[in-house]
C-alpha positions in Angstrom: -25.9 -16.7 46.6 -25.7 -20.4 46.2 -27.3 -23.5 47.8 -24.8 -25.4 49.9 -27.1 -28.1 51.2 -30.6 -29.4 50.6 -32.4 -31.7 53.0 -35.7 -33.4 52.1 -38.1 -35.3 54.4 -41.2 -37.1 53.0 -41.2 -34.8 50.0 -43.0 -36.5 47.1 -41.2 -39.8 46.5 -38.2 -39.0 48.6 -38.4 -40.2 52.2 -35.2 -38.7 53.6 -32.2 -37.4 51.7 -29.5 -34.7 52.1 -27.4 -33.3 49.3 -24.2 -31.2 49.5 -23.8 -29.2 46.4 -21.1 -27.8 44.2 -21.1 -23.9 44.0 -21.2 -24.2 40.2 -22.8 -27.2 38.4 -24.8 -30.1 39.9 -26.2 -32.8 37.7 -28.8 -35.5 38.6 -28.9 -38.5 36.2 -31.1 -41.6 36.4 -34.2 -43.2 34.9 -37.6 -41.6 35.0 -39.4 -41.9 38.4 -36.2 -41.7 40.4 -37.0 -38.2 41.8 -34.6 -36.0 39.7 -37.3 -33.4 38.9 -38.6 -33.6 42.5 -35.1 -32.4 43.8 -35.3 -29.4 41.5 -38.9 -28.8 42.5 -37.8 -28.7 46.2 -35.2 -26.0 45.3 -37.9 -24.1 43.5 -40.2 -24.6 46.5 -37.7 -22.9 48.8 -37.5 -19.9 46.5 -41.2 -19.4 45.9 -43.0 -21.2 48.7 -44.8 -23.4 46.3 -44.2 -26.3 43.9 -43.5 -25.5 40.2 -45.1 -28.8 39.1 -48.0 -29.4 41.5 -49.9 -26.4 42.9 -51.9 -28.6 45.3 -49.7 -28.3 48.3 -50.8 -31.4 50.2 -50.0 -33.6 47.1 -46.3 -32.8 47.7 -46.4 -34.9 50.9 -45.1 -38.4 50.4 -47.9 -40.9 49.9 -49.1 -42.3 53.2 -47.4 -39.6 55.3 -48.7 -36.5 57.1 -46.1 -33.9 56.4 -43.1 -32.8 54.4 -40.1 -30.6 55.3 -37.7 -29.0 52.8 -34.6 -27.3 54.2 -32.0 -25.3 52.3 -28.7 -23.8 53.6 -27.4 -21.0 51.4 -24.2 -19.0 51.3 -25.2 -15.3 50.9 -22.7 -12.5 51.2 -20.4 -14.6 53.3 -23.1 -15.6 55.7 -25.4 -18.6 55.9 -29.2 -18.3 55.3 -31.4 -21.2 56.4 -34.7 -21.5 54.7 -37.3 -24.1 55.7 -40.6 -24.9 54.1 -42.9 -27.4 55.8 -46.5 -28.5 55.5 -48.6 -30.8 57.7 -51.9 -32.1 56.4 -54.8 -29.9 57.5 -52.6 -27.1 58.5 -51.2 -24.0 56.8 -47.8 -24.2 55.1 -45.0 -22.6 57.1 -42.0 -20.8 55.6 -39.1 -19.8 57.9 -36.0 -17.8 57.3 -33.2 -18.3 59.9 -35.8 -19.7 62.4 -38.3 -16.8 62.0 -41.7 -17.5 60.4 -42.8 -15.3 57.5 -46.1 -13.5 58.2 -46.7 -13.1 54.5 -45.2 -15.4 51.9 -44.9 -12.5 49.5 -42.2 -11.0 51.8 -40.0 -14.0 50.9 -40.3 -13.7 47.1 -37.1 -12.3 45.6 -34.8 -13.4 48.4 -33.6 -16.3 46.3 -33.8 -15.3 42.6 -34.4 -18.6 40.7 -35.1 -19.6 37.1 -36.4 -23.0 36.1 -36.4 -24.5 32.6 -38.6 -27.5 32.3 -40.7 -29.6 29.9 -43.7 -28.1 31.8 -42.8 -24.7 30.2 -44.5 -26.1 27.0 -47.7 -24.7 28.7 -46.5 -21.2 28.0 -47.0 -21.9 24.3 -49.9 -24.4 24.4 -52.1 -23.0 27.2 -54.1 -19.8 27.5 -53.1 -16.2 28.3 -53.1 -16.6 32.1 -50.0 -18.9 31.9 -48.1 -16.2 30.0 -49.3 -13.5 32.3 -48.1 -15.5 35.3 -44.7 -15.8 33.7 -44.4 -12.1 33.1 -45.7 -11.2 36.6 -43.4 -13.8 38.1 -40.3 -12.2 36.6 -41.3 -8.7 37.6 -42.5 -9.8 41.1 -39.1 -11.2 42.0 -37.6 -7.8 41.9 -40.5 -5.5 42.6 -42.4 -5.9 45.9 -44.8 -3.0 45.2 -45.8 -4.5 41.8 -46.5 -7.9 43.6 -48.6 -6.2 46.3 -50.6 -4.2 43.7 -51.2 -7.4 41.7 -52.5 -9.3 44.8 -54.8 -6.3 45.6 -56.0 -6.1 42.0 -57.1 -9.7 41.9 -58.8 -9.4 45.3 -60.8 -6.3 44.1 -61.5 -8.0 40.8 -63.1 -11.0 42.6 -65.2 -8.6 44.7 -66.4 -6.8 41.6 -67.3 -10.1 39.9 -69.2 -11.2 43.0 -71.1 -7.9 43.0 -72.1 -8.4 39.3 -73.4 -11.8 40.1 -75.3 -10.4 43.1 -76.9 -7.8 40.8 -78.0 -10.5 38.3 -79.4 -12.9 41.0 -81.3 -10.1 42.7 -82.4 -8.2 39.7 -80.9 -5.0 41.1 -78.1 -2.5 40.4 -76.1 0.0 42.5 -74.0 2.3 40.4 -72.3 4.0 43.4 -71.1 0.7 44.9 -69.8 -0.5 41.5 -68.1 2.9 41.0 -66.0 2.3 44.1 -64.7 -1.0 42.7 -64.1 0.6 39.3 -61.9 3.3 40.9 -59.9 0.8 43.0 -59.4 -1.5 40.0 -58.4 1.3 37.5 -55.9 2.8 40.0 -54.0 -0.5 40.3 -54.4 -1.6 36.7 -52.8 1.6 35.5 -49.7 1.1 37.6 -49.5 -2.7 36.7 -49.9 -2.0 33.0 -47.1 0.6 33.0 -44.8 -1.9 34.9 -45.6 -4.7 32.4 -45.1 -2.4 29.5 -41.7 -1.1 30.7 -40.6 -4.7 31.5 -41.5 -6.0 28.0 -39.6 -3.1 26.4 -36.5 -4.1 28.3 -37.1 -7.9 28.1 -37.7 -8.3 24.3 -34.2 -7.3 23.1 -32.6 -9.6 25.7 -34.8 -12.5 24.6 -34.0 -11.9 21.0 -30.2 -11.9 21.8 -30.6 -15.2 23.7 -32.5 -16.9 20.9 -30.0 -15.8 18.3 -27.2 -17.2 20.5 -28.8 -20.7 20.6 -30.0 -20.8 17.0 -26.9 -19.0 15.6 -29.1 -16.3 14.0 -30.9 -18.6 11.5 -34.5 -17.7 12.7 -36.3 -14.5 13.5 -38.4 -14.4 16.7 -40.4 -11.8 18.6 -42.6 -11.2 21.6 -45.6 -8.8 21.4 -47.2 -7.5 24.6 -51.0 -7.4 24.1 -53.2 -5.3 26.3 -56.6 -3.6 26.2 -55.0 -0.7 28.0 -52.8 0.2 24.9 -55.7 2.3 23.5 -57.9 3.1 26.5 -57.7 3.7 30.3 -59.2 0.9 32.4 -61.8 3.2 33.9 -63.1 4.1 30.4 -63.1 0.4 29.5 -65.1 -0.5 32.6 -67.7 2.2 31.9 -68.1 1.4 28.2 -68.4 -2.4 28.8 -70.8 -2.1 31.8 -73.8 -3.6 30.0 -71.7 -6.5 28.7 -70.3 -7.1 32.2 -73.8 -7.2 33.7 -74.8 -9.8 31.2 -71.7 -11.9 31.6 -71.6 -11.4 35.4 -67.9 -10.9 35.4 -65.3 -8.2 34.4 -64.5 -8.5 30.8 -61.8 -5.8 30.5 -58.6 -5.1 32.3 -55.0 -6.2 32.7 -56.2 -9.7 33.7 -56.8 -10.1 30.0 -53.2 -9.2 28.9 -51.3 -11.6 26.8 -47.9 -12.1 25.1 -47.8 -13.3 21.5 -44.9 -15.7 20.8 -43.8 -15.2 17.2 -41.5 -17.1 14.8 -40.9 -15.4 11.4 -43.9 -13.1 12.4 -46.2 -16.1 12.8 -47.5 -17.8 16.0 -44.9 -20.3 17.0 -47.6 -22.5 18.4 -48.8 -23.2 14.9 -45.7 -22.8 12.8 -42.8 -23.8 15.0 -41.3 -27.3 15.2 -40.8 -29.0 18.5 -37.1 -28.1 18.5 -37.9 -24.4 17.6 -40.5 -24.2 20.3 -38.0 -25.7 22.8 -35.3 -23.3 21.8 -37.8 -20.4 22.1 -38.7 -21.4 25.7 -35.1 -21.8 26.7 -34.3 -18.4 25.3 -37.3 -17.0 27.2 -36.0 -18.4 30.5 -32.4 -17.4 29.8 -33.6 -13.9 29.2 -35.5 -14.1 32.5 -32.1 -15.0 34.1 -30.4 -12.0 32.4 -33.1 -9.6 33.6 -33.1 -10.9 37.2 -29.3 -10.8 37.3 -29.3 -7.2 36.1 -32.0 -6.1 38.6 -30.5 -7.9 41.6 -26.8 -7.7 40.9 -26.3 -11.4 41.5 -26.8 -14.5 39.4 -30.0 -16.4 40.1 -30.1 -20.1 40.6 -30.7 -21.9 37.3 -32.6 -25.1 37.3 -32.5 -27.2 34.0 -35.0 -30.0 34.2 -34.6 -32.4 31.3 -33.6 -29.4 29.2 -31.9 -31.3 26.4 -35.0 -33.3 25.4 -36.1 -32.8 21.8 -33.0 -30.8 20.9 -30.4 -31.9 18.4 -26.8 -32.2 19.5 -25.8 -28.9 18.0 -28.3 -26.9 20.1 -27.4 -29.0 23.2 -23.8 -28.0 22.7 -24.8 -24.3 22.3 -26.7 -24.4 25.5 -23.9 -26.1 27.4 -21.4 -23.5 26.2 -23.7 -20.7 27.2 -24.2 -21.9 30.8 -20.5 -22.6 31.2 -19.8 -18.9 31.0 -18.8 -16.8 34.0 -22.0 -14.8 34.0 -23.9 -17.8 35.3 -23.9 -18.8 39.0 -25.0 -22.1 40.4 -26.7 -24.5 38.0 -28.8 -27.7 38.7 -29.7 -30.0 35.8 -31.3 -33.3 35.3 -31.0 -35.9 32.4 -32.1 -39.4 31.8 -29.1 -40.0 29.5 -26.0 -40.3 31.7 -23.7 -40.6 28.8 -25.0 -37.4 27.1 -24.5 -35.5 30.4 -21.0 -36.9 31.0 -20.0 -35.9 27.4 -21.4 -32.4 28.0 -19.7 -32.1 31.4 -16.3 -33.1 30.0 -16.3 -29.9 27.8 -17.0 -27.6 30.8 -14.4 -25.3 32.4 -16.5 -25.1 35.6 -16.4 -27.5 38.5 -19.3 -29.9 38.8 -20.9 -32.7 41.0 -22.7 -35.7 39.5 -25.5 -37.4 41.4 -26.7 -40.8 40.2 -30.2 -41.6 41.3 
């Protein structure tokens, strides 16, 4: 699958613009504030029904306007797919595929496998465990609709159990039978989700290590460690043994919503011991491993979005990345850069066809 044409109306700082794309490599160059990242975000929006950079949907409408429309025309198995995402202030966002409105956004996830590499990925290292869980679940969810549905249900039940614990505390009461229902529902789903995450990480870690070595030329040792309370105990046992604690805290303190991934460089946390360049390389390797996983699962190359991917990298690592994405196993690529000369120099070494857009 590749994106043939993108049309934007009142999306962020772009009033009205249409782009016709090259099936291989498309580059956007220009100063900061010209809308380069917004174009990539619009492509991401069509794949996931939401912005990568701004989760508040209404803030993606151009300032002073009432709505936005993002339309993409894709070539998929020799037929055209038209995807439209639109939002009007005060109304629900609408996603359409070939003119038909999706009843559930989750039904759309996975149709357009997409990987984005962005400076915002720094949050995967700098922020809390929820960011890393979202990354893990986002990769699995693009190829496993059952996992995605289980995850949605798990968080819904978790919210209900937390609300019940607050009710008990406020009313100085306790109903063990009611709580047991939520415990059963949670543990059923958490067990399935845990097994999926565990299997995914076992497959993903070797792929990640290979990608990192490709970029760093084997000079550094990195690893990922999946951390879960369910490694040692069932969730049902954890819920029962932590009941008094949960009653005091008024929320559920155990479960797969506490899972994490440890990012390690030479067996130490990369957050503390990695340079900016090493951290950037780590994140790029993580996303390229995501690309490899999705490609293997779907049988087709995902769209690859590189937003300012060369920032904070020395020329040697930039060259390594460019040589990687120029290989035949990659499909359509979109990249942005503030340095036009750097991009032009990189493009001249490519075997693939490309299109350059100056903003």
